[in-house]
N, C-alpha and C positions, 0 to 999 in steps of 0.2 A: 459414449465415453463414461467412465466411472467417476462419480462425484467424490472428491476427497473432503471438501468443506462445504457445508450447507448453512447459510445464514438466513434465519427466519425471524421477521418482525423485530429486528434489532433496533433498540432505541436507547439513546444516552442523553440524559439531562443533567447538566452540572448546576448545582445550587449556587446562587449569588448571595452571599451573606453580608450583613452590615451591622454596625453597632458593637458595643462591648460584649453583648450576649450572642453575637454571631447569628442573628435571626435571618432566616431565609426570606429574601425580599423578591427574588425573581429566579428564573432558570435560564441557562443557556441551552438551547435545544440543538445539541451537536449532531445527533442522528435521529431520523424519524422513520421507523418501520422499514428498515433495509431488508430486502430479500435478494439474495445473491448466491449463486453456486460457483464453486471453483473445482475444475476437473483435474484428475490426476495427470501429471506430466505437462500441464499447460502453464504459460505465463499470462496471468490476468492483469492487465494494466488498469490502474485506478487513477483517473485524472480529474482535475477541477481546480478552481481558484484557491489561493491561500485562505484558510479559515473556513472551508466548506465542510470539514469533518473527515478528511481522508486519513490523517494520522490517528484520529480517534477510532475509526473503523479498524485500522491495523492493530491497535492495542486491544480493542474489544475481542477481535477474532483470536488473539493469543491469551485472553483472559488476564491481561495486565491491568485492566480496569473491569469492573463488574457492570455489564449492561442489563437492560431488560430484553426479553426475547429468548431466542435459542441459537446456539452455534454448535453444529454437529461436525466432529472431526472423525472420519472413518466410522460414521454412524453412531458415535457416542456424543451426547450433549456435554460439552466441556464445562458448562456452567453448573453441572450437577456432580462433577468429579470430586472425590475426597482427596486428602492430602497426598496419599500414596499414588493415586491415579494421576493427579495433576503433575507430579514429578515425572512420571512416565511420559505424559503429554509434552512436557517441556523439552524432553530429549528428542521428540519427534518434530518439534516446531521451534523455529528460531527467528530472531529479528536482527536486521542490520539497521543501525540507527543512521540518521541523516548526517550528523556532524562527527567526522572522525577525530576532531580535535578535543571533543568532550566525552566521547563514548568509551575511551580507553583510560584505565587507571594510570595516572602519571608516575605513581610510586612503584609500579610493578614492571619487571622486565617482560619482554615479549614471550619468553618461555613460561613465565609464571601466569601470564594472561591466557595462554593457550592450554596450560596444564589445569587451570582451575576448573573448567567445566567437566573435564574427565574425572577429577577427584570427587567433585560433587555427585557425580552419577556412578560412583562406585568402582572406578578403575584405579587401583592402587599400585599395581605392579609397575615398577620403574621402567623396565624394558618395554612393556606394552605402551606406556605413556610416551616414551621417546619415539617409538615406531609410529604412533598416530601423529605426533607433532611433525616428524620428518615427512610423512605422507602428505599432510595438509599444506606444509610449506611448498612442496613440489607442485601441488595442484594450483596453488595461488600465486606462484611465481616469486616466492620469497627465498632469500639465501639463508643458510644455516647460521651465518655470522650475525644475523639479526636477533637471534635468540637472547643474547646477553645484553642487548641494548634496550633503551627506554623509549616510549612513544614520542617524546619531544625531539628525538634524534632523526625522525623520519619526516618526509614530505606528506602532504595531504593524501596523495594517491597511494603511497605506501601504507599509510595508516589505515586507509579504507581496505586495502588488501589484508591487513592484519585483522581488522574487524570482521571481514568475510571469513577468514580462516578460523577465527574464534567461533563464529556462528555455525560453521560447517564441520568442525572437528568431531562433533557427536553423530555425524551422518544423519541429519534430519530428513524427513520426507517433505516438509512444508517450510517455506521461507517467506517471511514478510520483509520486503526491502522498502524502507520508508525514506523516500527521496535520497537514495544512496549516492547520487552524483551531483546534487545541486550545490554542494559546498566546494566543488572541485573545478579546476580550469577545464575549458572545453576539450583541449587535447587529451587530458587525463580522463575525462568523462568517457570518451570512446574506448579507452583501454579497459576501464572497469566494466562497462556494458558488455564488451566482447568477452571478458573473463566470466561474467555471470552467465552468459549464453553457453560458453564451453562447460562450465561447472554444472549447469542444468542438465546437459546431455550426459556428462560423465557420471553424475551422481543421481540421475533420475529424479530431479527435484520438481516440485510444484511451487510456483512463485506468485505471490501477490506483490506486484511492483507498483509503488505509489509515486506519483510525480505530478508536477504542474506543467511539465514540458511535453507537449504533444509530439514533438519531433523524436524525443527519446522513447516515449511510449509506443509510437508507431513502429520503431525499429525493433524493439525487444518483445512486444506483446503478440500473443495469438488472438486474444480477445481483449476488448476494452470496455470498461464501465465508466460512464461519465457522471460525476457527482456535482450537484448544485445545492448548496445550503442544506446539507444533511440528508439529501435524497438522491437515489440513483435515477437519473432521468432517461438514460439510454444505455443499452448494452448491445454489442455486435462484434463479429469477427473483425480484426484490425483492418484488413483491406476493404471490407464492405462498409465499415464506418466512414472511412475517408472518401470512398467513391460515392456513397449514397447516405449521408447523414440525414436523420429525420427531425430530431429535436432542434428548435431554433438556437438553443444554447450551444449544442454541438456544432451547428453550422457556423456560429460566431467564433468559436474556438478554432475550428479548422481554417476559417478564412483569415485568421491572424497569423497562421504559420507560414513563414516565407518558404518558397519553393522555386527551384530553378526550372523544374519540369512539372508544372502544375496541371494535373489532370482532373481536379475536383470540380472545375467549372463553378466554383463558389467565389463571388466577388466579396471584397472585404466588408464585413458587417460590423458597424460600430454599435456597441451596447451603451445606452444612455444610463447615467446614474451609477451609484456604487452598489456593491453587494450589501443587501439589507442585513441588519443585525440579527444574529441567531437568538437574541433575547426576545425579539418580537418579530418573527418571520411573517411574511405576507400570508393572508388567508388563501385557501384553495390552492391554485397553482403558484408556487413560490417564485416562479420566474416572471409572473405577469407584470411586475413593476418595471422590467427592463426589456420585455419582449417586443420586437418590432411588429409582430403579428397578433397582438393581444386582442381578444374578443370578450364580450360581456361575460360569457360562461366561465372564462378563465379566472375571474374574480369571485366566482360563486361556488364552483365545484372543482375538487381536486381531480385531475385526470388519472385514468387507470392505464396500466400497461397494455399497449397494442402490439401484436406480433406482425412483423413484415416478412420474416423468413424464419427458418428453423431456430436460429440463435440471435435474431435481431428484434429487439423490443425497445419501445420508447413511450414515455408518458407525455401525451400532447393532445389537446382537443382539436388540433388542425386535421387530424385523421379520423375523426369520429364518424 
């Protein structure tokens, strides 16, 4: 499969400032040397606990923040693009935000919201704009009567459809969906997930789908990357990850997912303690403070990626 996005040694550290002179006293280590490939036409699920760096990775891949390392989109390093090139990249890559209640401008009508990206990217012809808006309304299941209304007049599910329509009206190749259903009722979540799957096929999208919900991730993803405290600890095809997880953290996450027809043969694993602070993450293996299988080497040496099959890798000393 052809790689659309290649992430190499991606690192993000947020400075913590104090005092009237805003002196840097510490750093929040949000991402640590992330290496990850996203293939054309796939949905890559990114899962992990809240605060582990998932959203930061999504923003860094779209250059909404400036990280250290390299991010290649269609073989071009987006961190080296000039102003004109980055505008072209913005047209090809879009983001769906987590909260549909805050991501839409309350002072704009739905037509104005959908029209804005087209105008920014040089489409000025009124007839062409109207055609694109009607096409995206049809694709996302919205009525034309919605165009004259404002975001507060819609439910959460409808607002998220509007947000999806705004993200896809430019016909991007790559979509980052940052917890797009976590703020919605469970019944509405299923509708939005189904819509994203349909749109992926119709528009030939590549999607990075971010969530803390493994049930949602399993349903929508072709491959899954598991993140813990700013590091990818395991990647595998979706079915393989659930049938044969390798990293202890992945096993603990999967064991906590309720299932009527459980075929994973994994008993519930209780993780002791809280997620360590990204200000001062544990040395070597970051999971060793909570791991039920911890060994002395885990506290001294950071584990390297070990391959178990063509697309299945995990960082763990258990398999040395």
